[in-house]
C-alpha positions in Angstrom: 93.5 -32.7 37.3 93.3 -29.4 39.5 96.1 -27.5 41.3 96.2 -24.1 42.9 98.5 -21.1 42.6 99.5 -18.1 44.3 98.9 -14.9 43.0 99.4 -11.5 43.4 96.6 -8.9 42.6 95.4 -5.2 43.5 91.9 -5.8 43.6 88.6 -7.7 43.2 87.5 -6.5 39.8 91.0 -7.2 38.6 90.9 -10.9 40.2 87.5 -11.3 38.4 89.2 -10.4 35.1 91.8 -12.4 35.5 89.5 -15.3 36.3 87.5 -14.8 33.2 91.0 -14.9 30.9 91.8 -18.0 32.5 88.2 -19.6 32.2 89.0 -18.4 28.0 92.5 -20.2 27.7 92.6 -23.2 25.9 93.7 -26.4 27.8 91.6 -24.7 30.7 88.4 -26.7 32.0 87.5 -24.1 35.1 89.1 -21.6 37.0 88.2 -19.6 40.4 90.2 -16.9 41.9 90.1 -15.8 45.3 91.2 -12.3 45.8 91.0 -12.6 49.9 93.8 -15.9 49.7 95.3 -14.6 46.5 94.8 -18.1 44.7 94.4 -19.3 41.3 92.5 -22.9 41.7 92.8 -24.1 38.1 91.3 -27.1 36.6 92.9 -28.7 33.4 91.1 -30.5 30.4 92.1 -34.1 30.3 95.6 -34.4 28.4 96.5 -31.1 28.6 99.8 -29.9 30.1 99.6 -28.1 33.3 102.8 -26.0 32.7 102.3 -24.8 29.3 99.0 -24.2 29.8 99.7 -22.1 32.7 102.2 -20.1 30.7 98.9 -19.2 28.1 96.8 -18.4 31.5 100.0 -15.7 32.8 99.5 -14.1 29.2 96.2 -13.5 29.1 96.2 -12.5 32.1 98.7 -10.0 31.7 96.3 -8.6 28.7 93.3 -7.9 31.2 95.9 -7.1 33.8 99.7 -5.8 33.6 100.4 -5.7 37.1 98.9 -9.1 37.9 101.3 -12.1 39.0 101.0 -16.2 38.8 103.6 -17.7 40.9 103.8 -20.9 38.6 
């Protein structure tokens, strides 16, 4: 299952760090961050609860870029 989320991030490098952090989160099969569109598309692993996984994604993204935001 794929879902798209609006994000807020200040620079392209930070967006790249967010993408890498999201990809390393348990329950995420793949993630793509589009800095220009301020969107994150997340593909979840089979059987993963998207709400729980996205809370973990946000937590992991805040570790690499504390000013970022994902609107869940």
